[in-house]
N, C-alpha and C positions, 0 to 999 in steps of 0.2 A: 410427326405427333403417335403417340398411342394412348390406347384405355382400356379400362378393364373392365370384363361381364364373367358374366359366368361362362361365356366357353375359354374363356382364356383371355388372355391382351388380343387384343389385334389393332397394327401397325398403320397409319391410316396419305399417304403420301394428300400433303395437302395440296400439289397441285399441279395433280392427274385427278386427285377423287381415290386413286385407286387405293385398294385396300386388300388388307389381312387378315387371318390367325397366325400366331406367333405361337410352332408348335412346342406344346411342352409349359404352356406357357397358364393351363390349368392347374397345374401344384401347389402353390398358391392363392391366396384372397389378399393382394399385393397390400401394403400403407401405405405406399411409397411409388412411385419408378419416377426416371431420370436418362434421359442421354447423355454418352460421355463418347468421341468424336463421333460413330458411328455405331456402337454399341447399346445394350441397352439394359440397366441395369431396376432388380425391380427387389424392393427388399416386404415382406412382412415382421412380425415380432420372435420367429427364430429364424433364417433362412435371407441371404439376398444371394439372389441368382443372379448370374451377367451369360445377351444372351449376345454372341459374335453378326452384326450386320442387322441385327436384333431379330434375327429369323432364330439361329442353332444353340441349346446353350451347352455352355463351355465348361461354364462354371458354375455351381452346389458350395457354400460356405453357411457354417451355423454360424450364428452369431452369441458373441462373447456375454451379452446381457442384454435386458428387454431395447433394443430403439426407440430414440423418439426419433427423430430426422436424420437424413443424409445427403449426399451433396459429395458429384464428381468433376473429374476434368480425367481426359487417358490413360488408363493405368494404374487413377491410385481413387481411390472415396475416402469422403472423409464420416465419420456416423458420429454423433449427440448420442445418448446411452444414458439411464438415470444414470449407471457411476464414473461416466466420464466419455472418454472422448476414445474414440481409436480411428488413427490414420495405415491404409490398410493399400496390398498391389492384391486388388482384385481380380487380371489376368493368374497372382501363380496361384502352385499349386498349395492343396494343401489348407486349412480351416484354418479361421481370420485369427488372430493374438489372442489370448484365451487370457487374457489380461488388459481392460486399453491403460490409456494412459489417466492415468488421477489430473480428477477437475481441481482448482484454485479457484482459492475462496481465501484476497487476502483479509487480513486484519489489524496491522499494523505500514504506516509510509514513513518511508527511512530517503529524504533525497537531499541531492550535496552538489553544484554547477549542471555541472551535464549526466550526472548519474542517478537513477532513481530504484529504490532498493524493499522489494517485497515479501512481506512477510506474514506466507501462511504455521500450517502450527508443523510441523517438519523441517522445512523449508526454505529459501531466500533469493528470489529470481533479481538480476544482478539486470538493468536496461540501462541501454547511452539515452539521454536524451541530444546529444551532438547535435545527431537534423530533426528536431521538436518536429517539423512534420509527423515525418517520421520514427520512432519511437525501435531502436532494433534490442536484439534480445545478447547479453552478453554471456553470460553462465546463471548455474547452478547451486548455492552455496547449500548441502547437508547444515537444518537449524533444528536437533532432533535438542528439546530440552530449553530453549529457547523461548529468554520472559521478554525480553528488551531488546532494541538494537538501537543504531544511533548512530551520521554519519559524518563525515569531515571529506570536506576539498577531494581531500588524500587518499581516507583512506574509510573500510565501516569498521565499528567492533558490537561485538552482541556480547551477553552477558545471561545465564543461563543462569535457570534453577539452583545446582547448587556452587556459583560462583561465580560460574571458567564463565572470563575477560580475554576475548577471541579478538585480532587486531585483523585484519584482509584487504589487501592491494585492489581497486579501481576492477583488478581482472578477477577478485574473490578468488586472490592465492593468498593463505595462513600465513602471520609477520611473528606475529605475537600472538600467545595465550598464555596467561597467569588468571590465579584464583584469588579470591576474596571473601572468600569463604570465614568465616571467624566461629567453628566449630559447629557440633551439633542444636545449638539453641538460634545463632543464628536465619533468620529471614533475609534473603534478595528482595529489592526493592523495584528501582529503574538503573536505567544508565544513558548519560549526558554526556555531551562538549564544547565547550566551554574556553574562544581561542585553539589555543594548541596544545591543547592537554582533554582529557577524558575522566567526567568526574562517574562515578558508582557510589550507587546509594545503598548500606543495607541495613539493619533491623541486631542488633545484641540482647542476647540474654534475653531470650524469647522462652514465653510458659506460658502457659495457661490461660492467665492472668494479666498477660502482656508483655510489651520489650520494654527489658534499664533504659532502653536510650538509641536512637539514631547518628549515627552517621558515617560522611561522605567522602571518600575516599579519592584525591588525586591521582592518574597513574601516566608516567613517560606516555604520547601513544605511541612511539617505538621499537620500547622492550616490555611498555606496561608494568613497572617497576612501581611501587607508590612513591608519588614521591611531598604528599601535604597533605592531610586529614583533619576535617571540619563535620566540629558539630551537628546533626539535624539530617535531614535525606531530602533530596533537593527535588522538587515536583516541576518546574518547569524550569527555566534555563534563558533569557537574550543577551547579545553582544554586541556591543557599539561603541566601539577605537577598541581602547584600552582597561574598559571597565561589563563588569560582566555583570547583571544584576537578573540576581534568587527570587524565588520561590521557595522556602523553606520547610519542615513540619518535623513537630516535634524538635526546636518548640517553632512554630508556626509564624514564622518572617517572611517577610522581602529585604532580600541584601542589596545592597554596594559595595559589588572590589574589584579593587585595585588587580589586573589579571595582567599587568607589564612585562611579570614574569608568570607565565599562563603556568607554569607548573606550582607557582609557590604562591595563589592566592590570597591577598586582604583582603582583611573588612577595612568598609571605611566609615561605613555605619549603617543601619538592622535599624527596624520598627517591625510593628504586630500587623503582619494579615489583614487586610480584610479572612469576615469565614466565606470560608467555603472558596477560597479563590481557586483557582484552575490551573491560571496562565497569565502572563510578564509581557508589556513590550514598553520598548523604552522610544521617543524620537524628542529631540528638541529642548532638553533639560528638562522632562519631566516619565514617571512613572507609569505605565499603566497596567493595572492591576485589572484581570477578570475574577469575577465574583456571584455571578448572577446578572452587573450590570458594570459598567466598566466603566474606573475609579483612577482620579490621576492625581498622583504624588506630584509636588515639586521633590525634584533629586537631592537639590541641599541636605532638603531636610529634612525627605520623607514625609514634608504634610502634604493632608487632602486638601485639593487647590479647587477640585473641581471633579464633576462627576456625570457622564453617558447612560444613553439607551434607555428604553423602559427596567424596571425588571422581572427577572425571572430566575427562575428554578434553578440555582445552580450546580453544575455537572461537573465533576473531573473530569470528561472529554472537550467541554470546551474551547475558544480556543481562540486568542488573541495570538497577528504580524504586523509589523508596521516596518512598513519601506520608504522612505523618505517620508512625501507626504498620502500615503496612501496607508491608512487600515482596514482591517480586512479580521473577521467579526464569526469564527462559529458557532451558534449556540444552541441548531440544533438541527436536525439530518436535511438539510438542504445547502444548498452551494455558499460558502463562505460572502456575508454579507460584505464591501468596501467602504468605509468610508473616505472623507478626503477631510486633512487636518488641515490649519488643527482649528478649524468648525463643526467637527465630523458629519457634517454637512452628505447622508445618504449619496451614493453614487450614481450616476446616471446607466450604466450599463447592469444592468443584469443576469441573469443567465440559469437555467434550468439540466439540474441531475437526471439519468435513464433512474437511478433508484440512492436512497440510504445515501450520505457521505459519510464515510470512518474517518476518516483524516485528507490532512492536506498542508502540504511545503508551500516552497517558494523558490525559485531559480528565478535568476535574473532577465525579470520583462515575461515570464510565467508560470501561472498554480500549476500544481500538481494535485489532481483535485483525486481523493481514492473510494470508489461508491462500493458498494457490497458487488454487486461484478461487471465493475469495469472501473479502467484507468482514464482520467480525464488531463486531456492537456490543454489551457484553456490563455491566448494569448489580449487580454486587457486594453493593454496599451493597444491594438491593430485595429478594434473596430469598435461598436460601438456593443454588442454580438459577442460574445467571445466563440472563434469554431470551438471544434473538441476535433480529438483523436482517438477512439476508442485498443485501448487493448484487452483482452481477456480473457483466458483462458478455460 
């Protein structure tokens, strides 16, 4: 054991009660100490000192920025700082890295099959969830200027503020790129996928008074060439078989589309969407729209047939997803609530998150939840209280 006093650091053999003061250990007032094998590491706000066999000072490293905490294993130390995380070989000669690794605070999530894509302000980290109990890092994709992203089981698609659409393989390799910009007065809005096609939305003819129109371009996922154009900008879309169900802005509509030919969708039916609608889902002949509460519409006519949940203030971040007879509704910063369909009975299993929810996705048998500080994988079909696997950087 090691303890600090005004005399320096005292090392105590708890088995024999023998103790000794480590030479040159009064150079700093320790903020934290740890043993790493036979080495003793001592840290304050400016330095990391390394004592061989907890006796002899062999390294004196200046810290790159203010530390918060650290831990070590033989030859390596990980230091959490106010600017990020530094991983170092503490026995190496020379100073610690002048620039620590940057911390990531992801704001967007895209998931498909056994992939999770996490977006930070200038990068996208790709994780594999093929082994759900152990998510694996695959690669980082540079994403400067990216405003939105979406994924299929075979690819990732990003959209930048200047209208560049880029397709990546599951390994993060660029496979195609195109531009959807419609001149200096256009504004890029968002990107989705429906079947085997990419939908990219933008506004055109924009001035200080507003934009002349909004439209959604349908792109071939392999070449990113435009194959069709739809009026309005897509807010959310879900797919069941050869049909897509979309929420559209300007005009504010919910639409049923035939996507038997995904690159040439044809509208079957459209109706006015409820005010402030944010998300859409489908189950057993009914279209469900989240707008403060859940509104259920007949697929055949898009007439209102049922309403569920108590009303809350609508928010663009609210989401509804349906998988089989299980509906998931996210209307606040807590974990999404599950409901059994068709009765909309709250599911028995509930769980809490370590911090506020930012986004969530559904993979086969698993929920992927992005919080302010972690990535959570939940398995609602396995236990009443789903386990979690956190991955934070």
